[in-house]
DOTISE-368467 format. One record per atom (N, C-alpha, C): residue in one letter; atom name; z, y, x; residue number from 1. Coordinates in steps of 0.02 Angstrom, whole numbers. Layout:
% residues N
> A, CA, Z, Y, X, NUM
...
END
This chain:
% residues 141
> M, N, 1932, 201, 339, 1
> M, CA, 1923, 256, 282, 1
> M, C, 1915, 316, 325, 1
> S, N, 1897, 367, 288, 2
> S, CA, 1874, 433, 320, 2
> S, C, 1939, 477, 320, 2
> D, N, 1932, 526, 360, 3
> D, CA, 1991, 574, 366, 3
> D, C, 1971, 642, 323, 3
> T, N, 1926, 635, 278, 4
> T, CA, 1907, 690, 243, 4
> T, C, 1958, 722, 199, 4
> K, N, 1971, 791, 204, 5
> K, CA, 2023, 825, 169, 5
> K, C, 1995, 844, 99, 5
> V, N, 2042, 834, 50, 6
> V, CA, 2023, 855, -16, 6
> V, C, 2066, 903, -38, 6
> A, N, 2040, 962, -61, 7
> A, CA, 2087, 1013, -88, 7
> A, C, 2114, 998, -145, 7
> V, N, 2179, 1004, -156, 8
> V, CA, 2212, 1000, -220, 8
> V, C, 2226, 1069, -245, 8
> K, N, 2199, 1067, -309, 9
> K, CA, 2196, 1137, -344, 9
> K, C, 2274, 1165, -347, 9
> K, N, 2274, 1227, -333, 10
> K, CA, 2338, 1261, -339, 10
> K, C, 2332, 1300, -402, 10
> R, N, 2289, 1346, -412, 11
> R, CA, 2271, 1387, -465, 11
> R, C, 2205, 1414, -452, 11
> P, N, 2169, 1438, -502, 12
> P, CA, 2099, 1457, -493, 12
> P, C, 2099, 1520, -443, 12
> D, N, 2146, 1566, -450, 13
> D, CA, 2150, 1627, -409, 13
> D, C, 2182, 1619, -343, 13
> A, N, 2201, 1563, -324, 14
> A, CA, 2235, 1553, -260, 14
> A, C, 2189, 1550, -199, 14
> P, N, 2195, 1586, -145, 15
> P, CA, 2156, 1576, -84, 15
> P, C, 2157, 1508, -59, 15
> D, N, 2098, 1496, -30, 16
> D, CA, 2087, 1422, -3, 16
> D, C, 2144, 1404, 45, 16
> D, N, 2164, 1454, 87, 17
> D, CA, 2217, 1434, 132, 17
> D, C, 2285, 1426, 109, 17
> D, N, 2291, 1437, 37, 18
> D, CA, 2356, 1431, 6, 18
> D, C, 2360, 1364, -31, 18
> R, N, 2305, 1320, -28, 19
> R, CA, 2305, 1257, -64, 19
> R, C, 2333, 1199, -17, 19
> A, N, 2361, 1151, -63, 20
> A, CA, 2384, 1085, -20, 20
> A, C, 2322, 1044, -13, 20
> T, N, 2318, 1011, 42, 21
> T, CA, 2265, 963, 56, 21
> T, C, 2290, 897, 66, 21
> L, N, 2257, 850, 42, 22
> L, CA, 2270, 776, 57, 22
> L, C, 2208, 746, 78, 22
> S, N, 2214, 696, 125, 23
> S, CA, 2154, 666, 149, 23
> S, C, 2137, 616, 101, 23
> A, N, 2073, 584, 104, 24
> A, CA, 2057, 534, 60, 24
> A, C, 2098, 475, 66, 24
> D, N, 2122, 457, 127, 25
> D, CA, 2167, 404, 144, 25
> D, C, 2228, 412, 110, 25
> E, N, 2258, 474, 111, 26
> E, CA, 2320, 486, 81, 26
> E, C, 2320, 482, 6, 26
> I, N, 2260, 508, -23, 27
> I, CA, 2253, 498, -97, 27
> I, C, 2255, 425, -120, 27
> A, N, 2209, 383, -85, 28
> A, CA, 2209, 316, -90, 28
> A, C, 2276, 279, -85, 28
> E, N, 2314, 296, -37, 29
> E, CA, 2380, 268, -27, 29
> E, C, 2429, 291, -81, 29
> I, N, 2428, 347, -105, 30
> I, CA, 2472, 371, -158, 30
> I, C, 2447, 339, -223, 30
> R, N, 2381, 334, -233, 31
> R, CA, 2361, 305, -299, 31
> R, C, 2379, 226, -296, 31
> E, N, 2374, 190, -244, 32
> E, CA, 2392, 118, -238, 32
> E, C, 2472, 116, -252, 32
> A, N, 2514, 155, -218, 33
> A, CA, 2582, 158, -231, 33
> A, C, 2598, 170, -302, 33
> L, N, 2570, 219, -334, 34
> L, CA, 2579, 233, -406, 34
> L, C, 2555, 172, -452, 34
> Q, N, 2502, 148, -440, 35
> Q, CA, 2481, 85, -475, 35
> Q, C, 2523, 30, -476, 35
> E, N, 2547, 16, -415, 36
> E, CA, 2597, -42, -401, 36
> E, C, 2662, -25, -442, 36
> R, N, 2679, 39, -438, 37
> R, CA, 2743, 51, -479, 37
> R, C, 2737, 50, -549, 37
> L, N, 2677, 68, -574, 38
> L, CA, 2662, 63, -646, 38
> L, C, 2657, -6, -665, 38
> I, N, 2637, -59, -626, 39
> I, CA, 2636, -127, -644, 39
> I, C, 2710, -153, -649, 39
> E, N, 2745, -132, -597, 40
> E, CA, 2820, -155, -600, 40
> E, C, 2854, -123, -658, 40
> L, N, 2842, -62, -681, 41
> L, CA, 2879, -40, -737, 41
> L, C, 2854, -68, -801, 41
> R, N, 2790, -83, -807, 42
> R, CA, 2760, -122, -863, 42
> R, C, 2799, -186, -878, 42
> A, N, 2804, -224, -820, 43
> A, CA, 2839, -292, -822, 43
> A, C, 2916, -281, -838, 43
> E, N, 2941, -227, -815, 44
> E, CA, 3013, -218, -827, 44
> E, C, 3023, -195, -904, 44
> H, N, 2974, -157, -928, 45
> H, CA, 2975, -136, -997, 45
> H, C, 2965, -198, -1048, 45
> E, N, 2921, -241, -1032, 46
> E, CA, 2902, -296, -1069, 46
> E, C, 2966, -347, -1069, 46
> A, N, 2999, -351, -1011, 47
> A, CA, 3059, -388, -1009, 47
> A, C, 3115, -363, -1050, 47
> A, N, 3122, -296, -1049, 48
> A, CA, 3171, -264, -1093, 48
> A, C, 3159, -273, -1164, 48
> V, N, 3096, -263, -1186, 49
> V, CA, 3079, -277, -1258, 49
> V, C, 3089, -346, -1278, 49
> I, N, 3073, -391, -1239, 50
> I, CA, 3086, -463, -1252, 50
> I, C, 3161, -470, -1259, 50
> G, N, 3196, -448, -1215, 51
> G, CA, 3271, -451, -1220, 51
> G, C, 3301, -425, -1286, 51
> I, N, 3273, -366, -1305, 52
> I, CA, 3291, -338, -1371, 52
> I, C, 3276, -382, -1426, 52
> S, N, 3215, -412, -1427, 53
> S, CA, 3193, -457, -1478, 53
> S, C, 3239, -519, -1484, 53
> E, N, 3249, -550, -1427, 54
> E, CA, 3295, -609, -1423, 54
> E, C, 3361, -593, -1448, 54
> M, N, 3392, -533, -1423, 55
> M, CA, 3460, -515, -1440, 55
> M, C, 3464, -503, -1524, 55
> Q, N, 3415, -474, -1546, 56
> Q, CA, 3406, -464, -1622, 56
> Q, C, 3407, -526, -1660, 56
> R, N, 3369, -575, -1632, 57
> R, CA, 3366, -645, -1665, 57
> R, C, 3432, -682, -1660, 57
> E, N, 3466, -672, -1604, 58
> E, CA, 3529, -709, -1593, 58
> E, C, 3579, -677, -1641, 58
> R, N, 3575, -611, -1655, 59
> R, CA, 3618, -575, -1694, 59
> R, C, 3613, -590, -1766, 59
> L, N, 3552, -601, -1787, 60
> L, CA, 3537, -617, -1855, 60
> L, C, 3561, -695, -1867, 60
> A, N, 3547, -734, -1820, 61
> A, CA, 3565, -806, -1829, 61
> A, C, 3632, -821, -1819, 61
> D, N, 3673, -780, -1780, 62
> D, CA, 3736, -796, -1759, 62
> D, C, 3788, -745, -1780, 62
> S, N, 3779, -713, -1835, 63
> S, CA, 3824, -660, -1853, 63
> S, C, 3871, -689, -1908, 63
> A, N, 3871, -750, -1925, 64
> A, CA, 3921, -770, -1975, 64
> A, C, 3990, -776, -1947, 64
> G, N, 4037, -751, -1973, 65
> G, CA, 4103, -751, -1945, 65
> G, C, 4120, -701, -1893, 65
> D, N, 4070, -658, -1884, 66
> D, CA, 4089, -598, -1839, 66
> D, C, 4139, -550, -1871, 66
> D, N, 4189, -530, -1830, 67
> D, CA, 4228, -475, -1858, 67
> D, C, 4201, -410, -1830, 67
> Q, N, 4234, -357, -1845, 68
> Q, CA, 4210, -286, -1834, 68
> Q, C, 4203, -282, -1759, 68
> V, N, 4244, -308, -1723, 69
> V, CA, 4242, -296, -1649, 69
> V, C, 4179, -330, -1621, 69
> D, N, 4161, -394, -1642, 70
> D, CA, 4103, -432, -1623, 70
> D, C, 4039, -395, -1641, 70
> S, N, 4042, -373, -1703, 71
> S, CA, 3982, -336, -1729, 71
> S, C, 3972, -270, -1692, 71
> G, N, 4026, -237, -1679, 72
> G, CA, 4018, -177, -1637, 72
> G, C, 3996, -187, -1568, 72
> T, N, 4020, -239, -1536, 73
> T, CA, 4001, -253, -1469, 73
> T, C, 3924, -275, -1465, 73
> K, N, 3900, -307, -1515, 74
> K, CA, 3826, -328, -1518, 74
> K, C, 3783, -264, -1534, 74
> T, N, 3816, -220, -1573, 75
> T, CA, 3771, -157, -1585, 75
> T, C, 3771, -113, -1521, 75
> V, N, 3828, -109, -1485, 76
> V, CA, 3828, -74, -1421, 76
> V, C, 3776, -101, -1368, 76
> E, N, 3782, -165, -1362, 77
> E, CA, 3737, -198, -1318, 77
> E, C, 3660, -191, -1336, 77
> R, N, 3641, -189, -1401, 78
> R, CA, 3585, -186, -1425, 78
> R, C, 3557, -108, -1402, 78
> E, N, 3602, -60, -1422, 79
> E, CA, 3589, 12, -1401, 79
> E, C, 3574, 21, -1330, 79
> Q, N, 3617, -12, -1287, 80
> Q, CA, 3604, -6, -1221, 80
> Q, C, 3537, -33, -1193, 80
> E, N, 3514, -93, -1225, 81
> E, CA, 3454, -124, -1209, 81
> E, C, 3390, -75, -1232, 81
> I, N, 3405, -46, -1290, 82
> I, CA, 3352, -3, -1316, 82
> I, C, 3347, 58, -1271, 82
> S, N, 3407, 93, -1246, 83
> S, CA, 3408, 147, -1201, 83
> S, C, 3376, 129, -1137, 83
> L, N, 3382, 72, -1115, 84
> L, CA, 3356, 48, -1046, 84
> L, C, 3277, 44, -1055, 84
> A, N, 3254, 16, -1111, 85
> A, CA, 3186, 11, -1126, 85
> A, C, 3152, 76, -1132, 85
> N, N, 3183, 125, -1162, 86
> N, CA, 3163, 196, -1169, 86
> N, C, 3154, 229, -1103, 86
> S, N, 3205, 218, -1062, 87
> S, CA, 3204, 244, -993, 87
> S, C, 3149, 218, -953, 87
> V, N, 3140, 157, -959, 88
> V, CA, 3075, 131, -921, 88
> V, C, 3010, 157, -944, 88
> R, N, 3011, 158, -1011, 89
> R, CA, 2946, 181, -1047, 89
> R, C, 2938, 258, -1022, 89
> D, N, 2989, 296, -1019, 90
> D, CA, 2985, 368, -990, 90
> D, C, 2957, 368, -919, 90
> R, N, 2980, 320, -880, 91
> R, CA, 2963, 322, -809, 91
> R, C, 2889, 300, -806, 91
> M, N, 2868, 251, -846, 92
> M, CA, 2798, 232, -849, 92
> M, C, 2753, 289, -872, 92
> I, N, 2775, 330, -918, 93
> I, CA, 2737, 399, -935, 93
> I, C, 2730, 439, -875, 93
> Q, N, 2783, 453, -837, 94
> Q, CA, 2783, 493, -779, 94
> Q, C, 2734, 468, -722, 94
> V, N, 2731, 403, -719, 95
> V, CA, 2681, 375, -671, 95
> V, C, 2615, 381, -694, 95
> E, N, 2602, 368, -754, 96
> E, CA, 2537, 378, -788, 96
> E, C, 2511, 451, -779, 96
> R, N, 2559, 494, -790, 97
> R, CA, 2542, 567, -786, 97
> R, C, 2526, 582, -711, 97
> A, N, 2564, 553, -664, 98
> A, CA, 2547, 571, -592, 98
> A, C, 2477, 544, -576, 98
> L, N, 2454, 487, -599, 99
> L, CA, 2391, 461, -591, 99
> L, C, 2338, 503, -620, 99
> E, N, 2353, 528, -683, 100
> E, CA, 2304, 582, -711, 100
> E, C, 2298, 642, -666, 100
> R, N, 2353, 667, -648, 101
> R, CA, 2354, 722, -605, 101
> R, C, 2313, 715, -540, 101
> L, N, 2327, 655, -511, 102
> L, CA, 2287, 636, -448, 102
> L, C, 2212, 635, -461, 102
> D, N, 2186, 609, -523, 103
> D, CA, 2116, 609, -543, 103
> D, C, 2093, 682, -552, 103
> E, N, 2134, 716, -580, 104
> E, CA, 2114, 789, -600, 104
> E, C, 2113, 833, -533, 104
> G, N, 2149, 818, -483, 105
> G, CA, 2158, 858, -420, 105
> G, C, 2212, 900, -426, 105
> D, N, 2265, 894, -472, 106
> D, CA, 2317, 936, -479, 106
> D, C, 2383, 903, -453, 106
> Y, N, 2372, 837, -421, 107
> Y, CA, 2435, 809, -393, 107
> Y, C, 2466, 850, -340, 107
> G, N, 2526, 850, -343, 108
> G, CA, 2567, 885, -281, 108
> G, C, 2571, 958, -295, 108
> I, N, 2551, 980, -352, 109
> I, CA, 2556, 1051, -367, 109
> I, C, 2612, 1059, -429, 109
> C, N, 2658, 1102, -426, 110
> C, CA, 2710, 1108, -477, 110
> C, C, 2675, 1135, -542, 110
> E, N, 2691, 1105, -600, 111
> E, CA, 2667, 1122, -658, 111
> E, C, 2686, 1191, -689, 111
> K, N, 2745, 1213, -665, 112
> K, CA, 2774, 1279, -684, 112
> K, C, 2751, 1335, -644, 112
> C, N, 2769, 1329, -574, 113
> C, CA, 2755, 1390, -536, 113
> C, C, 2685, 1383, -499, 113
> K, N, 2653, 1325, -502, 114
> K, CA, 2587, 1313, -473, 114
> K, C, 2587, 1312, -397, 114
> K, N, 2645, 1304, -366, 115
> K, CA, 2652, 1300, -294, 115
> K, C, 2650, 1232, -269, 115
> P, N, 2632, 1215, -212, 116
> P, CA, 2632, 1143, -188, 116
> P, C, 2701, 1116, -187, 116
> I, N, 2713, 1057, -209, 117
> I, CA, 2773, 1021, -206, 117
> I, C, 2778, 989, -139, 117
> P, N, 2837, 1001, -108, 118
> P, CA, 2847, 979, -39, 118
> P, C, 2842, 904, -28, 118
> A, N, 2808, 884, 23, 119
> A, CA, 2790, 814, 39, 119
> A, C, 2856, 775, 36, 119
> A, N, 2910, 792, 62, 120
> A, CA, 2966, 756, 60, 120
> A, C, 2986, 739, -9, 120
> R, N, 2981, 778, -61, 121
> R, CA, 2996, 773, -132, 121
> R, C, 2948, 717, -156, 121
> L, N, 2887, 729, -141, 122
> L, CA, 2836, 676, -164, 122
> L, C, 2843, 609, -132, 122
> A, N, 2875, 609, -70, 123
> A, CA, 2880, 546, -39, 123
> A, C, 2942, 511, -69, 123
> A, N, 2986, 548, -98, 124
> A, CA, 3052, 520, -129, 124
> A, C, 3033, 504, -205, 124
> F, N, 2995, 546, -231, 125
> F, CA, 2982, 544, -304, 125
> F, C, 2905, 555, -319, 125
> P, N, 2864, 508, -305, 126
> P, CA, 2787, 516, -314, 126
> P, C, 2768, 539, -375, 126
> S, N, 2802, 531, -424, 127
> S, CA, 2778, 553, -494, 127
> S, C, 2808, 625, -510, 127
> A, N, 2834, 653, -460, 128
> A, CA, 2865, 729, -473, 128
> A, C, 2806, 771, -498, 128
> T, N, 2820, 812, -548, 129
> T, CA, 2773, 866, -571, 129
> T, C, 2795, 935, -564, 129
> L, N, 2861, 935, -542, 130
> L, CA, 2894, 1005, -530, 130
> L, C, 2919, 1006, -459, 130
> C, N, 2917, 1068, -428, 131
> C, CA, 2951, 1074, -367, 131
> C, C, 3021, 1074, -372, 131
> V, N, 3060, 1075, -318, 132
> V, CA, 3131, 1069, -318, 132
> V, C, 3163, 1124, -359, 132
> N, N, 3137, 1186, -341, 133
> N, CA, 3162, 1247, -376, 133
> N, C, 3150, 1248, -451, 133
> C, N, 3095, 1227, -474, 134
> C, CA, 3080, 1229, -547, 134
> C, C, 3120, 1173, -580, 134
> K, N, 3129, 1110, -544, 135
> K, CA, 3167, 1058, -576, 135
> K, C, 3240, 1078, -584, 135
> S, N, 3265, 1113, -532, 136
> S, CA, 3338, 1133, -533, 136
> S, C, 3345, 1177, -595, 136
> L, N, 3302, 1225, -606, 137
> L, CA, 3300, 1273, -658, 137
> L, C, 3304, 1237, -722, 137
> E, N, 3257, 1185, -730, 138
> E, CA, 3243, 1147, -790, 138
> E, C, 3319, 1111, -807, 138
> E, N, 3345, 1085, -756, 139
> E, CA, 3410, 1043, -769, 139
> E, C, 3467, 1082, -788, 139
> R, N, 3468, 1148, -763, 140
> R, CA, 3522, 1195, -784, 140
> R, C, 3516, 1208, -859, 140
> R, N, 3455, 1209, -892, 141
> R, CA, 3451, 1225, -961, 141
> R, C, 3473, 1181, -1011, 141
END
């Protein structure tokens, strides 16, 4: 593969020397990692949805004679499964958004302040759309 550098957009008025650059190899590596993660998340989400469906069938078929505690326990378990499925779905959306940003040339640029996201943050969390400072501010709100 080539070592051609690709400029990642910062903002239209940013000088060229203030832009983050990724090589074609790095972009391909990032894309592959994100696509693999998306496949894993889709499988995890599908398993969670199947689990919810099976739990619902069991609940409907085996609810005779349940007291309030049994019924409450089943409801809590179902809510936990739904919460897990929603969390996985949210992570899928984040990865899909990262792939879109990679295609658009905005990958690695903070959506709020438009500054480059540090490589260490992207290495730890490849679907990050905010730099550490902006994420910290968001979490405080």
